[in-house]
Phi, psi and omega in degrees: 000338179302326183298321180295320176298313176301315177298319177295319174299313179302316180295320181293328180289337181295333182239011184280143171256181181296341182261006180266152176228151175245124176247122176260117185222127183272162188295333187265007187279139174246126179234154177289167185294329182263011183303311182295323178295315180292319175300316176295324178300309178300318180293320178296323180282344182224073183294159175066033181230164170264126179236134178233175182241153173279158178257128179242159177288120184303329184274345178216082186299350181277348177265119182274120181274327179206129183261001181083202183230155175262127180251137178235151174086198181228205178299156181308327182291339184262358182270149176265000000 
């Protein structure tokens, strides 16, 4: 299914402007009521970045199940 997400992002990028953001959110995700507001605040402070969220155990929100990956550099064409 990741190929479908990647295809959707590629399609969205063809018509996106500098003020647009792409949010990938799966159907089984449960989020706090202020999640989007907090995400937008981080995005506005860090333009042109990829921002992700940690995954926590729903029965124990203090436990981080996945912290994601760190991306460095830019598109392959911009790397030396």
